[in-house]
N, C-alpha and C positions, 0 to 999 in steps of 0.2 A: 504494500500500500504506500502511496506517495504522501509525504507529510504536507499538511496545509501550510500556506504562507499568509502573511499579513494581507497581501493583495487578494486573497480568496474571501475576504470579509468586507466587501464594500458597504453593505447595509449595517453590519455590526460596527464598523469604523465610524459611520455617520452617527449612529446612536451614541457611541462612546463620546464623540465630540459634543453632542447635545447634552449628554449627561454631565459632562465636566462643567457645564455652565449653570446647572440648576440643582444638582445633587452634590452634597458635600463630599469631596473626594471622588465624585463620579459614581458612587455606590450607595446602597442603603444599609449595608452591613460591612463592618471592617473585615469580616471573613471573606469578602469578595474582592478585596483589594489585590492589586498586583497580578491580575490574570495575564498570562503571556500573550493571549490573542483576544481580540474584541468579540468574544462569543456572547451573543444575546439570544436566549432561547425563545422559540416560538411555541412549541408544544411537546408533550411527552406521551408516550404510549408504552405500556409494559415495561421493558427494561431499556427502552431507547428514548433519547431526546433528539429533537431536530431544532437547529438554530434558524435565525431569520434569513440566513444566506443559503439555507437548504442542506447544510451538512448534517449527517447522522452520527450520533454518538451512542456507544454502549455505556450506559450510565451506572457507575458504581458509587456515586455520591448519594443518589436517592433523596435529594433535598436535605442533605446532612443527616440522613438516617431514617426519616419518618416513613418512607414509602416501602414498608415491608411487603406489601402486596403489589408493588410496582406503580408506575404512573397510570393515572386515570383508571384505576381498578373498577370494573363494572359495578360491583356491589356498593362501592362508596359513591360513585357517580350517581347511581340510581337513588340511593338514600338521601344524598344532599340535594339533588334536583327536586325530589318530592317535597322535602322540608322547606326549601327556599320558597316554593309556591304557597306554602301554608303559613309561613311567618319566619322572620329573621331573628327577632329577639322579643321577649315578652316581659322582662322584669318581674317574672312570677314563676311559680313552680309548673312543671309539666311532666308528662309520663316518661319522656325519653331520658331525663336525668336519673330517674329511678331505675329504668332498664339498664342504663350505662353503669351506674353504681353497683347494681346487682352482678353484672358481668365482671367488674373489677374484683368484687368480693369473692366471686366464684373462682377466679383464676389466680389471684395473687395471695400467697400464704399469709402475709401480715395484715391484709385488708379486711378489717371488721367494720370500719367506718371510713367514708370517703368524702372529700370536698374537691370540687372541680374549680379550675380557673383557666387562664388562657395560655400562659407561656411558662417554660421551665424555670426561668430565673425567679419569677414570682412564687412558684410552688416551693422552690428551695428555701427562700427566706421565710415563707409561711411556716414551713416545717421547723425552722430554727426558732421562730416565735413560739410555736406550740411547745417545743422542748423546754424553752425558758419558762413559759407559763406553768408547765407541769412540774418542773423541778425546783423553781424558785432560784435557779442559778443563772449566771450571766454569760459565761464563756462557751465558745464552741471550739472543739479541736477538729481541724481539717488537715489533710495531707498535702504536702508539697506536690505541685503538678496536677492536682485535681481541680476541676472546674465546676462551680456551682452557680453559674450565671454571671452576668456582666455588671450587676448592680454593686454599689460601693462596698457594703459590708462583706461581700463574698469574694470580690476580685483582688485577693491578696495571694502572693506566692503561687501563682499559676505557672508562669515560665520566667522566673527571675533570672537576671544576669548572675552567673555563678559567683562573680566577685562580690555580689551583694547578698548572696543567699545564706551566708553564715556557715557554722559547722554542720556537717552532715547529720549528726544525731540530734541537734537542737536548731533547726533552721530558723533564720530570722523571718519576721513578718515583713514582706516586701510588697508595696503597692503595685498594681498592675497597669495603671494609667495615670496620665496627667489629670488634674482636677478632682482626683479621688479624695473623699473625706477620710482623713487619716484616723479619726477617732474610732472607726469600726475595727481597726487593727488591734486596739487595746483589749478587745473582747475575744481575740483569737489566740489559740495555741497551734503552732505548726509542727507537724510530725513528718518524718520520712516514711514513704510507702514501703511496705514489706520488711520493716525492721521492728520486730516485736520487742526486742530489748530496749530500743530507744523509746518506743511507745509506752512501755511499762514504766520506765523511769520518769517520763513526762507526767504520767497519771499519778504516780506516787507524789509528785510535787504539786500538781494542780487539781486533783480530782474533786476537792471540795467546791471548786468554782465552776466545774465543767458541766454544762447542761446536756450537751450532745457531742457525740463523735459522728461526723458526716464523711462519707466516702463514696467514690465511684467503685462499686464492687469489681467491675472490670474496668480498668483505667483506660478510657477511650479518647480522652482529650489530650493525652500525652503518650502517643503511640497507641498500642493496644496491649496493656500490661496486666497479666493475670495476677491475682493474689497468690502469694507463696502457699504451698500446702499447709493447711492448718491455721493460716493467718486470720481469715475471717472468723473462724470458730473461736480463736483466742480473743479477738476484739469483742465478740459477743459475750464471752465469759467475763472480760474486764468490765464491760458495761453493766453486767448483772452484779458484779462484785461492788461497784462504786455507785450504783443507782443512776447511771448515765443513760440517756436515750440514744439508741443506735439508729442513725438515719442512713438509708441507702439512697443515693442519687441515681435513680434508674431512668433518667431522661433519655439516655441512649440505650441502655441494656433492657429496659422494660418492654416486654412483648416482642423483643428481637432475639434474645438468647433462648427463650422458652415462653410459653403462654403466661407463666408466672414470673417471668423476668429472671434476673440474676439470682434472686433468692431461691427460686425453684432450681435453677441450673446448678448453683453451688451448695444448696441444701442448708443455708443459714438464713434465719428469719430475723429481720430488724424490727424495731418498734414502730418506725415510720419509714415510708418510702415516697419519693416524688417521681412523677412520670410526666412525659411529654412526647414529642416526636411521633413514635409509632402508634401511640394510643388511639389516634384518630386517622391514621393512614395518610397524613399530609394536610389535614385541616388543623388550625391552631387550637389545641386543647391541651391542658396539663391537669395534673391531679396530685393531691396529697392523700395518702392512704395509710392507715395504721391500726393499732390495737384500740379497742373500745376504751381501755383504761387511759391511754395517753390522749387519744382524740377526744376524750370526754371533756377536756378543757374548752374545746370548741363547741361541742354539743351542748354544754351547760352555759355557754356565753361568757366564761371567764376570759377567754382569748378571742379576740376579734378576727374574723376572716370575711371579707366582702369583695365585691367587684361587679360592675355593670354587666360584663360579658361572661361571668361565671355560669357554667352549664348552658351556654348559648345553644338553642335548639338545633341549629345547623351543625355545630360541632358535635353535639350529642348524637345526632343521626349518624354522623361519620364514625363516632366511637362505637356505637352499637353495631354498625355494619362491620367494622374492622374486627372487633373482639369476637363477634359471633362467628365470623369466618375463621379466625385463628383457633377458636375453641372447637369448631366442628371439623376442621381440616388440619388439626395440629400435627399429626404424624407426617402427612405428606409435605406440609409447608416447611417444617423445621428440618426434616431429614433432607429435603431438596436443597435448602440453603446451605446446610452443613456439608453435603456431598459436593455440590458445585464449588463451594468455597475451598474445600480441601483439594479438589482437582486443580483449581486456579493457583492456590498456594504452592503446591508441589511443582506445577509447571513453571512458576516464576523462579523457584529455587533451581530447577534444572537448567533454565536458560541463563540464569546468572552465573552458574558454575561454568557453563559452556563459553560464556563471554568473558570469564575471568573477572567478574565484578563481585565485590564483597557485599552481599545482601543478606539480611536476616528477615525472614518472613514468619510472623507469629500471630496467633489469635485462634479463636475457636472455629472459624469458618464462616459463620453468619456475618462476622465482621473480623477484619484482620489488618495488620500493618506491615508495610515494607520499610525497613530501616537500611540505610547505607552504612554498614559497620562490619568490621571483622570480628567483633565480639560475639560469643555464643549466645548471649542473653541480654535483654534490657529489663532491669528489675525495678527501676524507679525514674523519677524525673531527671536526676543528675546523669544517669546512664544515657537517657534519651538525648539530653542536651549535648552530649559528646559524640553523638552520631553525626554523619555528614549531612546536615540539614540543607545547605545550598545545593548539594548534588540531588537530594530528594526533590527539591523544587524544580530542578532541571528535568528530572525524570517525569514529573507531573506534566510539564510543558511538552515534552516529547510525546507522551501518551495522548495528550489532548489533541495535538496536531495530527494524530493518526486515528482519531475517532474513538478514543477511550477516555472517559471522564472519571477521575478519582479525586478524593479530597486532597487538596494541595499538600497537606502535611504527611501524606502517605497512607491514609486510611482508606480501606475498601469496604463497602457495604454490599451484601447480597440481598436479593429479594426472591419472592416466590415466582416472579415473572422471568427471571434469568434462565437461559438455556445453555446447553452444551455448545451450541454454535456461538453464543456470546463469549463463552470462556475461550473457545478456540480463536476467535477474533482478537480478544484481549491478549492472548499469549503471543500471537503474531506481532501485535503492536509492541509488547514487552520486548520481544527479541530484537526488533528494529530499534527500539529506544535504547537498549543496552549497547547496541552497536554504535549509535550516535553519541552516547556518553563517552 
């Protein structure tokens, strides 16, 4: 396949020029900055995207993960189209929110009570508030490299410069952006991922003040890093010992690793979990779910949770359609994603070896990461930061120019709509990309 060039995007280039005049930075999210080509999408179907210049892409971004059933899945399109004609928002209760909550409670181990909202960042901070209200404590322990939304209290120590990050076993609290309110950092304790000794030491010192431990159970915002064997179980035991609320941020892993998310996949149940992305198959919906005991502070009105678009009926229609499909077709959907993901991962490894390129491919299959490193494993943020990130960005650009779309930082998402032909196309592009690198 021939690589696309800038001249192949006349309409995209025109849109990019217009965007630069009216959108700050030319984009609506910083995650879309720095694209190597002016790709403006026109429509998506199944596992493919088509841009405004008519180029086709096998899509492994899937909207940054939500499209677990693929683009424009018929069940979701039908449900949303029907509901839009009936009403867009009611500011009142309706049957679909009950149906959706019952499905979450049926599928997710920790979910005895549920509250819906719109985006994952909001759900994450809502769960922190609930934990503080339940325990009467103020601090939250989060792990270096884990992402819990872009809002001020949470955006600390995501991808800090290593010279600012402090000791590996007691990381510094480092802001993630200019303009961030620094006071939020005073209520955070930062721990290294996959280091049980360091975590235990931090809890011995701070446990009386810690309301919650929050984590991505599979770390997908910094590579795709699994918990070390026994690590999640140990965190669960420490939370029980010290009366700390355990929060799983399942915005990415929820309904992707398994119908019950990472807590089903790993067999460890948190007190609270937050969901987004795949819960509604591409429509903006997020949720907080947890035990009746902890969620009781919301049920009883002690802790406030509100929002104009919470349980929006269009989003709830998409949620019911998505979760019903995942429940009723769980074996075929998840085995399909895992099988194709495994095939793709092994094919990338083989082509990297043939090309003499040092690449580590890791993840469960439904989602995985390509790292440019000669190291045998990436265990935490600091390992990730020492991989060849610029080469990874070049790899992304080479793939995109050959009709394969991945998350620029090297993450790949699979969907129920991907096929063996998609994998073969991707591997041909990978082989050519390695040659170009």
